[in-house]
C-alpha positions as CSV (number, residue, x, y, z in Angstrom):
1,X,0.8,15.0,-1.0
2,X,2.2,13.2,-3.7
3,X,0.3,11.9,-6.7
4,X,-2.1,9.7,-6.7
5,X,-1.4,6.1,-7.8
6,X,-3.5,3.5,-9.5
7,X,-3.7,-0.1,-9.3
8,X,-6.0,-2.9,-10.9
9,X,-7.4,-5.7,-8.7
10,X,-10.4,-8.0,-9.2
11,X,-11.0,-6.3,-12.4
12,X,-11.4,-3.1,-11.1
13,X,-9.2,0.1,-10.7
14,X,-8.3,1.7,-7.1
15,X,-6.6,4.9,-6.7
16,X,-4.4,5.7,-3.8
17,X,-2.1,8.2,-2.3
18,X,1.2,7.4,-0.4
19,X,1.4,9.6,2.3
20,X,4.8,8.7,3.4
21,X,7.8,10.7,2.3
22,X,11.1,9.8,1.2
23,X,10.4,6.1,1.1
24,X,13.5,3.7,0.5
25,X,14.7,0.4,0.8
26,X,15.0,0.9,5.0
27,X,11.6,2.3,5.0
28,X,9.7,-0.3,7.4
29,X,6.3,1.6,7.4
30,X,4.5,3.5,4.7
31,X,1.0,5.3,5.3
32,X,-1.6,5.1,2.4
33,X,-5.1,6.8,1.8
34,X,-7.6,4.6,0.0
35,X,-10.9,6.0,-0.7
36,X,-10.6,8.2,2.1
37,X,-9.2,6.0,4.5
38,X,-5.7,6.1,6.0
39,X,-3.6,2.6,6.3
40,X,-0.6,1.7,7.7
41,X,1.5,-0.7,5.4
42,X,4.3,-2.5,7.4
43,X,7.0,-4.9,5.7
44,X,6.9,-8.3,7.2
45,X,9.9,-10.9,7.5
46,X,9.3,-12.2,3.5
47,X,9.7,-8.3,2.1
48,X,5.6,-8.4,1.2
49,X,3.9,-5.5,2.8
50,X,0.9,-6.0,4.8
51,X,-1.8,-3.7,6.2
52,X,-2.1,-3.2,10.0
53,X,-5.4,-2.9,11.6
54,X,-7.1,-4.5,8.6
55,X,-10.9,-5.6,9.4
56,X,-12.7,-8.4,7.8
57,X,-14.6,-6.0,5.2
58,X,-11.2,-4.8,4.1
59,X,-10.1,-6.6,1.3
60,X,-6.7,-8.6,2.1
61,X,-5.9,-9.2,-1.2
62,X,-6.4,-5.8,-2.4
63,X,-3.7,-4.4,0.0
64,X,-1.2,-7.2,-0.9
65,X,-1.9,-5.5,-4.4
66,X,-1.2,-2.1,-3.3
67,X,1.9,-3.3,-1.3
68,X,3.3,-5.2,-4.6
69,X,2.5,-2.0,-6.5
70,X,4.7,0.3,-4.4
71,X,7.4,-2.3,-4.1
72,X,8.0,-2.3,-7.5
73,X,7.5,1.6,-7.7
74,X,10.2,2.2,-5.6
75,X,12.4,-1.2,-5.8
76,X,12.0,-2.0,-2.6
C-alpha cells in the first residue's frame, strides 16, 4: 500500500490511498481507496480523470479534485 494522500474539497479535507502501483504517463486507469470504498478513475479524451460507476450520493467534484491532484503529483 502507498502512503495516504490528502486533498481539500469544499473546505473539507479528504484522505485517500492510491492502490495502483507504477503509475506512468501511459496509465489509463487508477484504483483509489476513499473512506473504505474502492473507486476506479479513468482518463478521458481531454486528459481529465473521471470515476467509473459513480452514484448520485458520490461527489463528482471531489473525484475531479482527486484526479487533478494525482495528475499533478505524477505529472500525467
